[in-house]
Structures are given as C-alpha cells and as structure tokens.
N, C-alpha and C positions, 0 to 999 in steps of 0.2 A: 402195755408199753406206753410210756409218756411221749407225747408229741411236743417237741420244743416250739414255743411261740404260739401254741394253740391251746386255748382254755376249753376243756370239755368237762362234763359232769364227773367223769371218772378221774380226771386230773385234779379237780377240786377235792374229791374224796381223798385222794392220795395226800394232798397237801394238808388236809384236816388231820389225817393220821399222824403226820410229822409233828403237827402242833400238839396233839394229844400226848405224844411221847415226850416232847419238851416239857409240857405241864406236869406230867407224872414224875419225870426224873429230876426236874428243877435245873436242867442244863440243856444247852443246845446240842443236839445230836444230828450230824449230817444226814440228810434224807436217805442217801445211799447205804447208810449203815444202821438206820433205825430198826429195821426188821431183824437184823442180826442181833441187836442188843436185846430185843424182846424174846427171840427164840431161845427156849430152854433156860430162861433167866428166872431166878427166884423173884417173885413179885416184891417181897420186902426189900431185896437188894436193888431192884429197879427203881423203887419209889424215892422221892426226894428225901434225903436224910434229915432235912430241916423240919419235916413233919413229925419226927421222933415217934413214929408208929401211930400217930393220932389220926387214923383214917379207918374206914370200914374195909376190911379185907374182901368182903363179898362185892362191894361196889368197885373196889380197885381191880378185882379180877374181871369184872364186866368191862371196864374201860380199857384195860390192857388187851383183852380179847378183841374189842372193837378196833383198837388201834392196829392190831395185827391184821385184821381183815382189810382195813383201809389201805395197808401198805403192800398188799399182794401185787406181784408183778403183772399178772394178767388183769386188765381192767374189768373183765366180766366177772372176776371172782371177788371184786370189791362190793361192799354194800351200797344200796341206793340212798339218796337223801331221806327217803321215807323210812328206811331201815334205821338210819342214824337217829332220827327223831324218836322212833319207837323204842330204841334201846336206851337213849339218854333221858327221855322224859320222866320215867319212873324214879330216876335218881335225883331229880330236881324237886326235893320234898321240902326244902327250907329256903325259899327264895328271898325272904325278908330278913334272914339272919346273917349279919356280917361274918366274913370268914374268920376274923380274929376271935369272935365269940364262939364259933363252932370249934375252933382249935383250943379254946380255953386259955387264951393269953390276953394280956392287957393290950389295949389299942396302941399305947405309947411305949410299951415295953420293948427295949432293944434286944436284938438277938444276942444270946450269950456268945462270948468269943470262943472260937474253935480251940479246944484244948490242944496244947502243944506237946509233942513227943520228941525225945532225943532223935536226932537225925544221923543217919549213916553218911559216909562220904558222898554217896550218890544223892542222898536227900539234901545234903548241904549244897552240893553243886547245883541241884535243881532249884533250891530256894534262892540262890544267888543268880539264877539264869546264866550260869557259867557254862556256855556250850563247849568250850575247849576242855574243861574238866570232865564234863559228861562224856565227851568223845574219848578221852583217855581211859575212862572207866569201862566203856563199852568195848573198846579195843582189848583191854586187859581181860575182861570177862569172857571174850570170845563167844562160844555157843554152849557154855556149861548149863545154861538155864533152859536149853531146848531138849534135854534128855527126856525121853518118853513121849514126845509129841508126835513122833512118826514111827511106824513099823512097816517096813517095806519087804515085800516078798521077793524072791529071786527073779520072778517073772517081770517085776516092775523095773529092773535095772536095764532099761532099753536105751537106745541111742538118745532119745528125747530126754531121758533121765540124766544121762551123762552130760548132755548139753546144758541142762538146767543147773546142775551142780557146778559146771564150769562157769556159767554166768554168775553164780553166787560167789565163786572164788574170785572172779574178776572184780565183782563188787566189793569184796573184802579188801582186796589190794587197793582199790580206789578209795575206799573208806579210810583205810589206814593212812594213806598218803594225802588225805583231806581233799581229794578230787570228788567233791560231793555230787556234782552233776552227773559225772560218769557212774558213780555209785548208784544214784537213783535209777539210771537207765538199766544197769546190770541187775540190780535187785528187782526191778519191775519185770524183767524177763523171767527171773526165777519165780516170782509171785504169780505171774500170768499163766504159767504152765499149770499150776494148781495141784501137782502131784504130791508135793510136800508143803506143810505149813510150818512156818518158823516165827515164833514171837520175836526172836532176836533180829531177824531180817526186818520185820515191821518196825521195831524200835530203832534200828540203825537208819532205815529210810526216813523215819520220822525226824531224827536228828538232822539228816541231810536236808530235809525240807526246811527245817528251822534255820540252818546255815544259809539257805537260799531264800530266806524271807517269805516262806509259804506256810504260815502257821495253821491255816485251815487243813491243808493236806497233811501236815504233821499231826494234827489232832486226830484226823481220820485213821492214820496208821497206828497211832498209840492206842486207839480204841480197838483196832483189829488185833493188836497184840494182846489186849485184855480178853478179847473173845477167844483167842487161841489158848491162853493161859490165864484164867480169871483170878488166880491167886498170886500173880507175879507182880511184885512191887514196882519193878522198872516200868511196866506198862502204865501204872498210875502216875509214877513220877514224870514220865514223858508227857502224859496228858496235862499234868500240872504246868509244865513249862509252856506247852502250846496254848493253854488257856490264859496264862499270864501274858503271852505275846499278843493274844487277842483282846487284852485289857479286861478280861473276866477274872479279876483278882480274887474275889471272894471264892469263886468256884476253884480257882487255882490253889488257894490256901487249903480248902477242904480236901482236894484231891491229894495234896502233899501230905496232909495229916493221915489220910486213909492209907497212903502208901507206907508211911512210917508204922502205922498199926499193923499192916500185913507183915512188915519186916520183924516187928516184935513177936508176932504170932509164930513166924517161921523159926525164930531163935528159940522160943520156948519149946517148940516141937523137937528141935535138934538137941537141946539140953535134956529133955525128958526121955530121949531115946537111948 
C-alpha cells in the first residue's frame, strides 16, 4: 500500500514501474490503471506504435515483466533496487549508440504523418471534440455494445444487484438529461459494486467527466472501457478526446486513427459473415 506524503523505497519502486509503462507504451497511463493495462496484454499491442516493431521482443518481455512486478499492490511483492539493477543492467549493451541509430532512422528525419482513415459519425464528432454530438450518439447506441460482457447466474440477482442496476438506470436518466454530475455519482455506484462490468458505463462516465472539465478522469474511464472490451472503437475514440483535452494532440490523433482502424476491421468482419 502507498503512503501519501511519505517516500519509501517501495513507493519509489512503484513510481519507477509507472515510468517504465509510460516509456514502453509511448503515452501517459494513470498509475492506478497501469497494472491493468499490462495484465493479459499482448506485448506488441502494449508497445509504442511509433517503434514500428523495431525492438527486441525478448528484452521487451523482460521490461514489461519488471514493470508488472514494480506495480504490485503489496510493497513486499515489489523488487528491490538491487533487483532492478540486476534485471536492467544486461539490457544496457549499447551505451554509446544513439537511439535514432539503433532504430535505423535519420537523426533529422521527421516522423511520417499518421495515415488518415474515413471516419464514422462517432469519429467525426471526436475529431471535432464535439461533446454534444458524442453525447447524442452514446444515448442513441444505448448498451448494444455491452452484449456478451456479463453472464449472471440466478443466484447473483440479489438485492445488491437490483440496487446496482437501479443506480445505473438513474445514471442513464441523468445522462440523457445532461445532468452530468448526477450521472457520475450514479454510474460510480454501479461501478463500485463490481458485480457487472460495462464498457458503455465507463464511456458514458468518461464523457460526463469531459463535460465537467476533468480530462484526467475521463481518460482513466476510457482506458477502463478498453480493458473491458479491447476491440471497442468507442473506447479508443473517448481516449482520443480526453488526450486532446490534455493537449496531447499527437497521441490523440494516433488514438483516433486506431479507433477508425478498429471500425474498418469490424465492418469487414460483418460483410464477410
């Protein structure tokens, strides 16, 4: 457990783990969600797309594993400073070679522009940062993208379950009526119970946070939606908007393009079936 206001060797190790994840992924990931992003994630998907696969899979596996150890909730389960050095030292084999040489690119070569894809109405709304249009689309889509994310047994329909679903219903009414602070409270009650996971609820609460000028919280929820449904374009679109609000425009553009790519892939699957 981290102690606020007190620096300990264990808290430093935890912070180092968050830095490792940021370096690997090429984007800032809130510390509270970093371990979730690593857990069960394909290493290639986790790595910064700008590397274009130009990295050692063996070394990446070592570093990802080390980051996961650093982010363990229990301090005693994290590695020591000595363990960090022992793990990373063998990877430091080319200390005098600039990174752009190791990647095989020119020092002054500009990064190629992100290829643009045709955007859906959701993509267009996100590219314009049009929160009102995004709201209309999420209201219209309701929960159609949540199918298959939960399977509940008869025994799980307890009073707590009914109260949780009632909280979501109140959140939906507030969301529809643009009472975003109430929607945040109601959706938080639903999420905190934890019996059901809903990418749509996370996406809706993410938008509520954007309307309330809380882009950090919006980004965290959009990432949670991705964790629940890794192939859901809306989760990536919402991350794009939150990143743009945080002035991380290059990352926002990349995320927007990635979302559009997922939509294309989904459409191809539908046409082929």
